[in-house]
Backbone as XML, in Angstrom:
<?xml version="1.0"?>
<chain id="A" units="angstrom">
  <residue number="1" name="MET">
    <atom name="N" x="-13.491" y="-11.579" z="1.728"/>
    <atom name="CA" x="-12.678" y="-10.615" z="0.986"/>
    <atom name="C" x="-12.335" y="-9.443" z="1.899"/>
  </residue>
  <residue number="2" name="PRO">
    <atom name="N" x="-11.077" y="-8.997" z="1.870"/>
    <atom name="CA" x="-10.673" y="-7.888" z="2.727"/>
    <atom name="C" x="-11.331" y="-6.577" z="2.305"/>
  </residue>
  <residue number="3" name="GLU">
    <atom name="N" x="-11.483" y="-5.683" z="3.263"/>
    <atom name="CA" x="-12.076" y="-4.385" z="2.963"/>
    <atom name="C" x="-11.149" y="-3.566" z="2.063"/>
  </residue>
  <residue number="4" name="PRO">
    <atom name="N" x="-11.698" y="-2.602" z="1.328"/>
    <atom name="CA" x="-10.893" y="-1.821" z="0.386"/>
    <atom name="C" x="-9.682" y="-1.140" z="1.023"/>
  </residue>
  <residue number="5" name="ILE">
    <atom name="N" x="-9.792" y="-0.721" z="2.269"/>
    <atom name="CA" x="-8.647" y="-0.065" z="2.914"/>
    <atom name="C" x="-7.457" y="-1.015" z="3.000"/>
  </residue>
  <residue number="6" name="LEU">
    <atom name="N" x="-7.710" y="-2.305" z="3.215"/>
    <atom name="CA" x="-6.608" y="-3.265" z="3.280"/>
    <atom name="C" x="-5.968" y="-3.484" z="1.918"/>
  </residue>
  <residue number="7" name="ILE">
    <atom name="N" x="-6.751" y="-3.375" z="0.858"/>
    <atom name="CA" x="-6.192" y="-3.437" z="-0.504"/>
    <atom name="C" x="-5.263" y="-2.240" z="-0.711"/>
  </residue>
  <residue number="8" name="SER">
    <atom name="N" x="-5.694" y="-1.056" z="-0.269"/>
    <atom name="CA" x="-4.862" y="0.145" z="-0.393"/>
    <atom name="C" x="-3.587" y="0.020" z="0.424"/>
  </residue>
  <residue number="9" name="ILE">
    <atom name="N" x="-3.726" y="-0.492" z="1.645"/>
    <atom name="CA" x="-2.545" y="-0.688" z="2.490"/>
    <atom name="C" x="-1.598" y="-1.692" z="1.842"/>
  </residue>
  <residue number="10" name="ALA">
    <atom name="N" x="-2.144" y="-2.782" z="1.315"/>
    <atom name="CA" x="-1.316" y="-3.793" z="0.658"/>
    <atom name="C" x="-0.587" y="-3.209" z="-0.547"/>
  </residue>
  <residue number="11" name="ALA">
    <atom name="N" x="-1.265" y="-2.369" z="-1.314"/>
    <atom name="CA" x="-0.629" y="-1.739" z="-2.481"/>
    <atom name="C" x="0.499" y="-0.818" z="-2.045"/>
  </residue>
  <residue number="12" name="ALA">
    <atom name="N" x="0.291" y="-0.065" z="-0.966"/>
    <atom name="CA" x="1.346" y="0.814" z="-0.453"/>
    <atom name="C" x="2.530" y="-0.012" z="0.043"/>
  </residue>
  <residue number="13" name="LEU">
    <atom name="N" x="2.236" y="-1.133" z="0.691"/>
    <atom name="CA" x="3.304" y="-2.014" z="1.162"/>
    <atom name="C" x="4.085" y="-2.600" z="-0.013"/>
  </residue>
  <residue number="14" name="ALA">
    <atom name="N" x="3.373" y="-3.013" z="-1.052"/>
    <atom name="CA" x="4.022" y="-3.614" z="-2.222"/>
    <atom name="C" x="4.967" y="-2.620" z="-2.885"/>
  </residue>
  <residue number="15" name="ALA">
    <atom name="N" x="4.570" y="-1.368" z="-2.915"/>
    <atom name="CA" x="5.403" y="-0.336" z="-3.536"/>
    <atom name="C" x="6.523" y="0.131" z="-2.615"/>
  </residue>
  <residue number="16" name="LYS">
    <atom name="N" x="6.501" y="-0.323" z="-1.376"/>
    <atom name="CA" x="7.479" y="0.078" z="-0.358"/>
    <atom name="C" x="7.575" y="1.592" z="-0.254"/>
  </residue>
  <residue number="17" name="GLY">
    <atom name="N" x="6.440" y="2.249" z="-0.460"/>
    <atom name="CA" x="6.407" y="3.705" z="-0.375"/>
    <atom name="C" x="6.125" y="4.209" z="1.020"/>
  </residue>
  <residue number="18" name="ALA">
    <atom name="N" x="5.866" y="3.319" z="1.942"/>
    <atom name="CA" x="5.506" y="3.698" z="3.304"/>
    <atom name="C" x="6.395" y="2.933" z="4.271"/>
  </residue>
  <residue number="19" name="THR">
    <atom name="N" x="7.539" y="3.494" z="4.586"/>
    <atom name="CA" x="8.539" y="2.782" z="5.378"/>
    <atom name="C" x="8.029" y="2.354" z="6.734"/>
  </residue>
  <residue number="20" name="GLY">
    <atom name="N" x="7.383" y="3.253" z="7.474"/>
    <atom name="CA" x="6.886" y="2.905" z="8.803"/>
    <atom name="C" x="5.849" y="1.803" z="8.746"/>
  </residue>
  <residue number="21" name="LEU">
    <atom name="N" x="4.980" y="1.875" z="7.780"/>
    <atom name="CA" x="3.947" y="0.859" z="7.592"/>
    <atom name="C" x="4.589" y="-0.479" z="7.229"/>
  </residue>
  <residue number="22" name="TYR">
    <atom name="N" x="5.539" y="-0.446" z="6.317"/>
    <atom name="CA" x="6.228" y="-1.665" z="5.894"/>
    <atom name="C" x="6.954" y="-2.318" z="7.067"/>
  </residue>
  <residue number="23" name="ASP">
    <atom name="N" x="7.639" y="-1.499" z="7.848"/>
    <atom name="CA" x="8.376" y="-2.024" z="9.002"/>
    <atom name="C" x="7.433" y="-2.654" z="10.028"/>
  </residue>
  <residue number="24" name="LEU">
    <atom name="N" x="6.296" y="-2.024" z="10.264"/>
    <atom name="CA" x="5.300" y="-2.561" z="11.193"/>
    <atom name="C" x="4.829" y="-3.944" z="10.745"/>
  </residue>
  <residue number="25" name="VAL">
    <atom name="N" x="4.485" y="-4.064" z="9.482"/>
    <atom name="CA" x="3.983" y="-5.340" z="8.962"/>
    <atom name="C" x="5.094" y="-6.383" z="8.935"/>
  </residue>
  <residue number="26" name="LYS">
    <atom name="N" x="6.279" y="-5.978" z="8.558"/>
    <atom name="CA" x="7.401" y="-6.927" z="8.528"/>
    <atom name="C" x="7.688" y="-7.487" z="9.923"/>
  </residue>
  <residue number="27" name="ARG">
    <atom name="N" x="7.624" y="-6.619" z="10.939"/>
    <atom name="CA" x="7.809" y="-7.107" z="12.314"/>
    <atom name="C" x="6.698" y="-8.069" z="12.713"/>
  </residue>
  <residue number="28" name="LYS">
    <atom name="N" x="5.469" y="-7.752" z="12.342"/>
    <atom name="CA" x="4.337" y="-8.614" z="12.678"/>
    <atom name="C" x="4.475" y="-9.982" z="12.011"/>
  </residue>
  <residue number="29" name="PHE">
    <atom name="N" x="4.903" y="-9.996" z="10.775"/>
    <atom name="CA" x="4.999" y="-11.238" z="10.004"/>
    <atom name="C" x="6.292" y="-12.017" z="10.265"/>
  </residue>
  <residue number="30" name="ALA">
    <atom name="N" x="7.234" y="-11.450" z="11.016"/>
    <atom name="CA" x="8.576" y="-12.019" z="11.173"/>
    <atom name="C" x="8.596" y="-13.485" z="11.600"/>
  </residue>
  <residue number="31" name="LYS">
    <atom name="N" x="7.662" y="-13.891" z="12.438"/>
    <atom name="CA" x="7.660" y="-15.272" z="12.938"/>
    <atom name="C" x="6.791" y="-16.207" z="12.103"/>
  </residue>
  <residue number="32" name="ASP">
    <atom name="N" x="6.276" y="-15.696" z="10.992"/>
    <atom name="CA" x="5.390" y="-16.485" z="10.129"/>
    <atom name="C" x="5.979" y="-16.494" z="8.708"/>
  </residue>
  <residue number="33" name="PRO">
    <atom name="N" x="6.750" y="-17.536" z="8.360"/>
    <atom name="CA" x="7.398" y="-17.569" z="7.040"/>
    <atom name="C" x="6.414" y="-17.443" z="5.865"/>
  </residue>
  <residue number="34" name="ALA">
    <atom name="N" x="5.225" y="-17.992" z="6.018"/>
    <atom name="CA" x="4.239" y="-17.887" z="4.934"/>
    <atom name="C" x="3.793" y="-16.437" z="4.742"/>
  </residue>
  <residue number="35" name="ALA">
    <atom name="N" x="3.601" y="-15.730" z="5.838"/>
    <atom name="CA" x="3.203" y="-14.324" z="5.755"/>
    <atom name="C" x="4.329" y="-13.480" z="5.165"/>
  </residue>
  <residue number="36" name="VAL">
    <atom name="N" x="5.558" y="-13.751" z="5.564"/>
    <atom name="CA" x="6.713" y="-13.047" z="5.003"/>
    <atom name="C" x="6.785" y="-13.284" z="3.492"/>
  </residue>
  <residue number="37" name="ALA">
    <atom name="N" x="6.530" y="-14.503" z="3.068"/>
    <atom name="CA" x="6.544" y="-14.829" z="1.634"/>
    <atom name="C" x="5.481" y="-14.037" z="0.878"/>
  </residue>
  <residue number="38" name="VAL">
    <atom name="N" x="4.315" y="-13.868" z="1.485"/>
    <atom name="CA" x="3.237" y="-13.093" z="0.847"/>
    <atom name="C" x="3.658" y="-11.630" z="0.716"/>
  </residue>
  <residue number="39" name="LEU">
    <atom name="N" x="4.258" y="-11.071" z="1.778"/>
    <atom name="CA" x="4.738" y="-9.690" z="1.741"/>
    <atom name="C" x="5.819" y="-9.521" z="0.680"/>
  </residue>
  <residue number="40" name="GLU">
    <atom name="N" x="6.754" y="-10.446" z="0.618"/>
    <atom name="CA" x="7.831" y="-10.361" z="-0.370"/>
    <atom name="C" x="7.318" y="-10.536" z="-1.796"/>
  </residue>
  <residue number="41" name="ALA">
    <atom name="N" x="6.328" y="-11.403" z="-1.980"/>
    <atom name="CA" x="5.753" y="-11.595" z="-3.317"/>
    <atom name="C" x="5.075" y="-10.316" z="-3.796"/>
  </residue>
  <residue number="42" name="ALA">
    <atom name="N" x="4.370" y="-9.643" z="-2.906"/>
    <atom name="CA" x="3.711" y="-8.382" z="-3.280"/>
    <atom name="C" x="4.754" y="-7.311" z="-3.580"/>
  </residue>
  <residue number="43" name="SER">
    <atom name="N" x="5.824" y="-7.275" z="-2.786"/>
    <atom name="CA" x="6.879" y="-6.287" z="-3.004"/>
    <atom name="C" x="7.629" y="-6.542" z="-4.306"/>
  </residue>
  <residue number="44" name="ALA">
    <atom name="N" x="7.736" y="-7.800" z="-4.703"/>
    <atom name="CA" x="8.444" y="-8.152" z="-5.935"/>
    <atom name="C" x="7.634" y="-7.828" z="-7.186"/>
  </residue>
  <residue number="45" name="ALA">
    <atom name="N" x="6.316" y="-7.714" z="-7.045"/>
    <atom name="CA" x="5.453" y="-7.445" z="-8.207"/>
    <atom name="C" x="4.372" y="-6.435" z="-7.836"/>
  </residue>
  <residue number="46" name="PRO">
    <atom name="N" x="4.756" y="-5.169" z="-7.559"/>
    <atom name="CA" x="3.782" y="-4.194" z="-7.067"/>
    <atom name="C" x="2.667" y="-3.820" z="-8.048"/>
  </residue>
  <residue number="47" name="GLU">
    <atom name="N" x="2.812" y="-4.190" z="-9.322"/>
    <atom name="CA" x="1.755" y="-3.891" z="-10.291"/>
    <atom name="C" x="0.779" y="-5.056" z="-10.463"/>
  </residue>
  <residue number="48" name="ASP">
    <atom name="N" x="1.095" y="-6.205" z="-9.901"/>
    <atom name="CA" x="0.276" y="-7.416" z="-10.056"/>
    <atom name="C" x="-0.764" y="-7.467" z="-8.940"/>
  </residue>
  <residue number="49" name="THR">
    <atom name="N" x="-2.022" y="-7.542" z="-9.295"/>
    <atom name="CA" x="-3.093" y="-7.514" z="-8.292"/>
    <atom name="C" x="-3.182" y="-8.787" z="-7.461"/>
  </residue>
  <residue number="50" name="ARG">
    <atom name="N" x="-2.759" y="-9.914" z="-8.001"/>
    <atom name="CA" x="-2.878" y="-11.171" z="-7.242"/>
    <atom name="C" x="-2.064" y="-11.170" z="-5.957"/>
  </residue>
  <residue number="51" name="PRO">
    <atom name="N" x="-0.761" y="-10.835" z="-5.982"/>
    <atom name="CA" x="-0.028" y="-10.812" z="-4.719"/>
    <atom name="C" x="-0.512" y="-9.719" z="-3.774"/>
  </residue>
  <residue number="52" name="ILE">
    <atom name="N" x="-0.988" y="-8.614" z="-4.325"/>
    <atom name="CA" x="-1.507" y="-7.542" z="-3.473"/>
    <atom name="C" x="-2.784" y="-7.996" z="-2.784"/>
  </residue>
  <residue number="53" name="THR">
    <atom name="N" x="-3.641" y="-8.687" z="-3.508"/>
    <atom name="CA" x="-4.863" y="-9.220" z="-2.902"/>
    <atom name="C" x="-4.528" y="-10.260" z="-1.838"/>
  </residue>
  <residue number="54" name="ALA">
    <atom name="N" x="-3.544" y="-11.102" z="-2.117"/>
    <atom name="CA" x="-3.122" y="-12.109" z="-1.132"/>
    <atom name="C" x="-2.579" y="-11.431" z="0.120"/>
  </residue>
  <residue number="55" name="LEU">
    <atom name="N" x="-1.833" y="-10.357" z="-0.049"/>
    <atom name="CA" x="-1.304" y="-9.617" z="1.097"/>
    <atom name="C" x="-2.438" y="-8.969" z="1.880"/>
  </residue>
  <residue number="56" name="ALA">
    <atom name="N" x="-3.401" y="-8.399" z="1.187"/>
    <atom name="CA" x="-4.557" y="-7.797" z="1.867"/>
    <atom name="C" x="-5.308" y="-8.852" z="2.679"/>
  </residue>
  <residue number="57" name="GLU">
    <atom name="N" x="-5.453" y="-10.045" z="2.121"/>
    <atom name="CA" x="-6.119" y="-11.133" z="2.855"/>
    <atom name="C" x="-5.324" y="-11.527" z="4.088"/>
  </residue>
  <residue number="58" name="ARG">
    <atom name="N" x="-3.996" y="-11.561" z="3.972"/>
    <atom name="CA" x="-3.160" y="-11.903" z="5.130"/>
    <atom name="C" x="-3.223" y="-10.809" z="6.188"/>
  </residue>
  <residue number="59" name="LEU">
    <atom name="N" x="-3.297" y="-9.546" z="5.755"/>
    <atom name="CA" x="-3.474" y="-8.441" z="6.698"/>
    <atom name="C" x="-4.809" y="-8.550" z="7.422"/>
  </residue>
  <residue number="60" name="TYR">
    <atom name="N" x="-5.846" y="-8.938" z="6.685"/>
    <atom name="CA" x="-7.172" y="-9.133" z="7.273"/>
    <atom name="C" x="-7.111" y="-10.191" z="8.378"/>
  </residue>
  <residue number="61" name="GLU">
    <atom name="N" x="-6.438" y="-11.297" z="8.093"/>
    <atom name="CA" x="-6.286" y="-12.365" z="9.084"/>
    <atom name="C" x="-5.485" y="-11.887" z="10.290"/>
  </residue>
  <residue number="62" name="ALA">
    <atom name="N" x="-4.407" y="-11.148" z="10.034"/>
    <atom name="CA" x="-3.562" y="-10.652" z="11.130"/>
    <atom name="C" x="-4.333" y="-9.681" z="12.017"/>
  </residue>
  <residue number="63" name="GLU">
    <atom name="N" x="-5.150" y="-8.839" z="11.395"/>
    <atom name="CA" x="-5.975" y="-7.914" z="12.180"/>
    <atom name="C" x="-6.995" y="-8.669" z="13.035"/>
  </residue>
  <residue number="64" name="ALA">
    <atom name="N" x="-7.594" y="-9.715" z="12.469"/>
    <atom name="CA" x="-8.586" y="-10.496" z="13.203"/>
    <atom name="C" x="-7.959" y="-11.208" z="14.398"/>
  </residue>
  <residue number="65" name="GLU">
    <atom name="N" x="-6.704" y="-11.621" z="14.243"/>
    <atom name="CA" x="-5.999" y="-12.345" z="15.303"/>
    <atom name="C" x="-5.429" y="-11.429" z="16.375"/>
  </residue>
  <residue number="66" name="ASP">
    <atom name="N" x="-5.142" y="-10.178" z="16.026"/>
    <atom name="CA" x="-4.409" y="-9.295" z="16.933"/>
    <atom name="C" x="-4.966" y="-7.874" z="16.843"/>
  </residue>
  <residue number="67" name="GLY">
    <atom name="N" x="-5.811" y="-7.529" z="17.819"/>
    <atom name="CA" x="-6.431" y="-6.211" z="17.839"/>
    <atom name="C" x="-5.433" y="-5.073" z="17.962"/>
  </residue>
  <residue number="68" name="GLU">
    <atom name="N" x="-4.343" y="-5.290" z="18.708"/>
    <atom name="CA" x="-3.325" y="-4.249" z="18.844"/>
    <atom name="C" x="-2.645" y="-3.980" z="17.505"/>
  </residue>
  <residue number="69" name="PHE">
    <atom name="N" x="-2.375" y="-5.049" z="16.763"/>
    <atom name="CA" x="-1.784" y="-4.875" z="15.435"/>
    <atom name="C" x="-2.760" y="-4.132" z="14.526"/>
  </residue>
  <residue number="70" name="ALA">
    <atom name="N" x="-4.030" y="-4.498" z="14.583"/>
    <atom name="CA" x="-5.041" y="-3.836" z="13.756"/>
    <atom name="C" x="-5.057" y="-2.336" z="14.028"/>
  </residue>
  <residue number="71" name="GLU">
    <atom name="N" x="-5.023" y="-1.974" z="15.306"/>
    <atom name="CA" x="-5.028" y="-0.557" z="15.672"/>
    <atom name="C" x="-3.755" y="0.134" z="15.192"/>
  </residue>
  <residue number="72" name="ALA">
    <atom name="N" x="-2.608" y="-0.496" z="15.381"/>
    <atom name="CA" x="-1.335" y="0.086" z="14.949"/>
    <atom name="C" x="-1.283" y="0.236" z="13.431"/>
  </residue>
  <residue number="73" name="LEU">
    <atom name="N" x="-1.797" y="-0.761" z="12.718"/>
    <atom name="CA" x="-1.811" y="-0.715" z="11.254"/>
    <atom name="C" x="-2.650" y="0.465" z="10.764"/>
  </residue>
  <residue number="74" name="ARG">
    <atom name="N" x="-3.843" y="0.624" z="11.328"/>
    <atom name="CA" x="-4.718" y="1.735" z="10.916"/>
    <atom name="C" x="-4.119" y="3.084" z="11.298"/>
  </residue>
  <residue number="75" name="GLU">
    <atom name="N" x="-3.485" y="3.166" z="12.464"/>
    <atom name="CA" x="-2.850" y="4.425" z="12.875"/>
    <atom name="C" x="-1.704" y="4.791" z="11.934"/>
  </residue>
  <residue number="76" name="GLU">
    <atom name="N" x="-0.891" y="3.816" z="11.586"/>
    <atom name="CA" x="0.231" y="4.067" z="10.679"/>
    <atom name="C" x="-0.281" y="4.472" z="9.298"/>
  </residue>
  <residue number="77" name="TRP">
    <atom name="N" x="-1.347" y="3.841" z="8.843"/>
    <atom name="CA" x="-1.950" y="4.181" z="7.551"/>
    <atom name="C" x="-2.442" y="5.623" z="7.546"/>
  </residue>
  <residue number="78" name="GLN">
    <atom name="N" x="-3.055" y="6.073" z="8.648"/>
    <atom name="CA" x="-3.594" y="7.430" z="8.725"/>
    <atom name="C" x="-2.510" y="8.497" z="8.634"/>
  </residue>
  <residue number="79" name="LYS">
    <atom name="N" x="-1.267" y="8.141" z="8.897"/>
    <atom name="CA" x="-0.153" y="9.089" z="8.808"/>
    <atom name="C" x="0.236" y="9.377" z="7.360"/>
  </residue>
  <residue number="80" name="LEU">
    <atom name="N" x="-0.191" y="8.527" z="6.446"/>
    <atom name="CA" x="0.233" y="8.635" z="5.048"/>
    <atom name="C" x="-0.715" y="9.497" z="4.229"/>
  </residue>
  <residue number="81" name="PRO">
    <atom name="N" x="-0.183" y="10.243" z="3.260"/>
    <atom name="CA" x="-1.049" y="11.047" z="2.399"/>
    <atom name="C" x="-2.052" y="10.203" z="1.614"/>
  </residue>
  <residue number="82" name="GLU">
    <atom name="N" x="-1.662" y="8.964" z="1.258"/>
    <atom name="CA" x="-2.557" y="8.091" z="0.493"/>
    <atom name="C" x="-3.869" y="7.837" z="1.212"/>
  </residue>
  <residue number="83" name="SER">
    <atom name="N" x="-3.843" y="7.872" z="2.534"/>
    <atom name="CA" x="-5.048" y="7.568" z="3.308"/>
    <atom name="C" x="-6.076" y="8.681" z="3.213"/>
  </residue>
  <residue number="84" name="ARG">
    <atom name="N" x="-5.662" y="9.853" z="2.767"/>
    <atom name="CA" x="-6.580" y="10.988" z="2.721"/>
    <atom name="C" x="-7.154" y="11.261" z="1.338"/>
  </residue>
  <residue number="85" name="VAL">
    <atom name="N" x="-6.861" y="10.433" z="0.375"/>
    <atom name="CA" x="-7.405" y="10.609" z="-0.961"/>
    <atom name="C" x="-8.856" y="10.145" z="-0.943"/>
  </residue>
  <residue number="86" name="THR">
    <atom name="N" x="-9.739" y="11.007" z="-1.370"/>
    <atom name="CA" x="-11.155" y="10.668" z="-1.399"/>
    <atom name="C" x="-11.530" y="10.124" z="-2.765"/>
  </residue>
  <residue number="87" name="HIS">
    <atom name="N" x="-12.723" y="9.562" z="-2.862"/>
    <atom name="CA" x="-13.202" y="9.030" z="-4.133"/>
    <atom name="C" x="-13.183" y="10.143" z="-5.171"/>
  </residue>
  <residue number="88" name="GLY">
    <atom name="N" x="-12.532" y="9.888" z="-6.267"/>
    <atom name="CA" x="-12.435" y="10.879" z="-7.325"/>
    <atom name="C" x="-11.269" y="11.834" z="-7.132"/>
  </residue>
  <residue number="89" name="GLY">
    <atom name="N" x="-10.560" y="11.717" z="-6.021"/>
    <atom name="CA" x="-9.426" y="12.588" z="-5.751"/>
    <atom name="C" x="-8.184" y="12.103" z="-6.461"/>
  </residue>
  <residue number="90" name="VAL">
    <atom name="N" x="-7.146" y="12.902" z="-6.383"/>
    <atom name="CA" x="-5.889" y="12.564" z="-7.024"/>
    <atom name="C" x="-4.785" y="12.677" z="-5.985"/>
  </residue>
  <residue number="91" name="HIS">
    <atom name="N" x="-3.916" y="11.699" z="-5.983"/>
    <atom name="CA" x="-2.723" y="11.749" z="-5.136"/>
    <atom name="C" x="-1.572" y="11.188" z="-5.950"/>
  </residue>
  <residue number="92" name="ASN">
    <atom name="N" x="-0.471" y="11.900" z="-5.947"/>
    <atom name="CA" x="0.693" y="11.454" z="-6.699"/>
    <atom name="C" x="1.916" y="11.603" z="-5.818"/>
  </residue>
  <residue number="93" name="THR">
    <atom name="N" x="2.710" y="10.564" z="-5.718"/>
    <atom name="CA" x="3.938" y="10.610" z="-4.951"/>
    <atom name="C" x="5.089" y="10.257" z="-5.868"/>
  </residue>
  <residue number="94" name="VAL">
    <atom name="N" x="6.108" y="11.077" z="-5.852"/>
    <atom name="CA" x="7.293" y="10.832" z="-6.652"/>
    <atom name="C" x="8.458" y="10.701" z="-5.690"/>
  </residue>
  <residue number="95" name="THR">
    <atom name="N" x="9.178" y="9.601" z="-5.777"/>
    <atom name="CA" x="10.321" y="9.390" z="-4.898"/>
    <atom name="C" x="11.534" y="8.997" z="-5.715"/>
  </residue>
  <residue number="96" name="GLY">
    <atom name="N" x="12.679" y="9.078" z="-5.098"/>
    <atom name="CA" x="13.896" y="8.660" z="-5.774"/>
    <atom name="C" x="14.473" y="9.761" z="-6.638"/>
  </residue>
  <residue number="97" name="ASN">
    <atom name="N" x="15.434" y="9.393" z="-7.464"/>
    <atom name="CA" x="16.054" y="10.344" z="-8.378"/>
    <atom name="C" x="15.174" y="10.484" z="-9.605"/>
  </residue>
  <residue number="98" name="VAL">
    <atom name="N" x="14.676" y="11.674" z="-9.805"/>
    <atom name="CA" x="13.780" y="11.928" z="-10.922"/>
    <atom name="C" x="14.464" y="12.871" z="-11.889"/>
  </residue>
  <residue number="99" name="THR">
    <atom name="N" x="14.489" y="12.486" z="-13.149"/>
    <atom name="CA" x="14.975" y="13.388" z="-14.182"/>
    <atom name="C" x="13.855" y="13.554" z="-15.185"/>
  </residue>
  <residue number="100" name="GLY">
    <atom name="N" x="13.731" y="14.733" z="-15.712"/>
    <atom name="CA" x="12.657" y="14.971" z="-16.657"/>
    <atom name="C" x="11.450" y="15.587" z="-15.981"/>
  </residue>
  <residue number="101" name="LYS">
    <atom name="N" x="10.336" y="15.478" z="-16.640"/>
    <atom name="CA" x="9.112" y="16.124" z="-16.165"/>
    <atom name="C" x="8.220" y="15.137" z="-15.424"/>
  </residue>
  <residue number="102" name="VAL">
    <atom name="N" x="7.506" y="15.654" z="-14.444"/>
    <atom name="CA" x="6.487" y="14.890" z="-13.738"/>
    <atom name="C" x="5.200" y="15.673" z="-13.875"/>
  </residue>
  <residue number="103" name="VAL">
    <atom name="N" x="4.165" y="15.023" z="-14.332"/>
    <atom name="CA" x="2.881" y="15.677" z="-14.544"/>
    <atom name="C" x="1.810" y="14.917" z="-13.787"/>
  </residue>
  <residue number="104" name="GLN">
    <atom name="N" x="0.991" y="15.649" z="-13.067"/>
    <atom name="CA" x="-0.158" y="15.044" z="-12.394"/>
    <atom name="C" x="-1.408" y="15.648" z="-12.995"/>
  </residue>
  <residue number="105" name="LEU">
    <atom name="N" x="-2.287" y="14.777" z="-13.431"/>
    <atom name="CA" x="-3.523" y="15.223" z="-14.069"/>
    <atom name="C" x="-4.702" y="14.437" z="-13.526"/>
  </residue>
  <residue number="106" name="ARG">
    <atom name="N" x="-5.838" y="15.006" z="-13.668"/>
    <atom name="CA" x="-7.035" y="14.256" z="-13.337"/>
    <atom name="C" x="-7.920" y="14.187" z="-14.572"/>
  </residue>
  <residue number="107" name="ASP">
    <atom name="N" x="-8.781" y="15.130" z="-14.745"/>
    <atom name="CA" x="-9.684" y="15.106" z="-15.894"/>
    <atom name="C" x="-9.094" y="15.967" z="-17.007"/>
  </residue>
  <residue number="108" name="VAL">
    <atom name="N" x="-8.753" y="15.336" z="-18.108"/>
    <atom name="CA" x="-8.195" y="16.041" z="-19.240"/>
    <atom name="C" x="-9.138" y="15.880" z="-20.409"/>
  </residue>
  <residue number="109" name="HIS">
    <atom name="N" x="-9.501" y="16.999" z="-20.984"/>
    <atom name="CA" x="-10.369" y="16.990" z="-22.170"/>
    <atom name="C" x="-9.601" y="17.686" z="-23.282"/>
  </residue>
  <residue number="110" name="GLY">
    <atom name="N" x="-9.074" y="16.922" z="-24.193"/>
    <atom name="CA" x="-8.279" y="17.502" z="-25.260"/>
    <atom name="C" x="-6.854" y="16.982" z="-25.218"/>
  </residue>
  <residue number="111" name="ASN">
    <atom name="N" x="-6.010" y="17.582" z="-26.012"/>
    <atom name="CA" x="-4.630" y="17.137" z="-26.173"/>
    <atom name="C" x="-3.716" y="17.724" z="-25.110"/>
  </residue>
  <residue number="112" name="ILE">
    <atom name="N" x="-2.602" y="17.039" z="-24.887"/>
    <atom name="CA" x="-1.559" y="17.532" z="-24.000"/>
    <atom name="C" x="-0.245" y="17.467" z="-24.790"/>
  </residue>
  <residue number="113" name="ASN">
    <atom name="N" x="0.452" y="18.569" z="-24.825"/>
    <atom name="CA" x="1.748" y="18.631" z="-25.487"/>
    <atom name="C" x="2.782" y="19.113" z="-24.488"/>
  </residue>
  <residue number="114" name="LEU">
    <atom name="N" x="3.890" y="18.399" z="-24.396"/>
    <atom name="CA" x="4.979" y="18.830" z="-23.513"/>
    <atom name="C" x="6.191" y="19.183" z="-24.324"/>
  </residue>
</chain>
């Protein structure tokens, strides 16, 4: 089973919220149609844990096969705000055209009215 950091990286890749990271992995997988299919499946269903887990497993294999890729992947991950969220921390990213309210909360005790 891949380490938790690879699950986080896979989730970020699936959401396509990390362009540099996505481009790095896409280049690495370019000559492997099966790996590309795993990346595309995760991107097509970013809320589904199965394709994300499959992508994390493929990343684990790619790291084991290529130390330079492993180093580049971890370096690119460290550039992202998601990599700095600690256990119990909160991180929220909003992208695209947003209309309306955006609320970030952690521990709420009681009602919320907007």
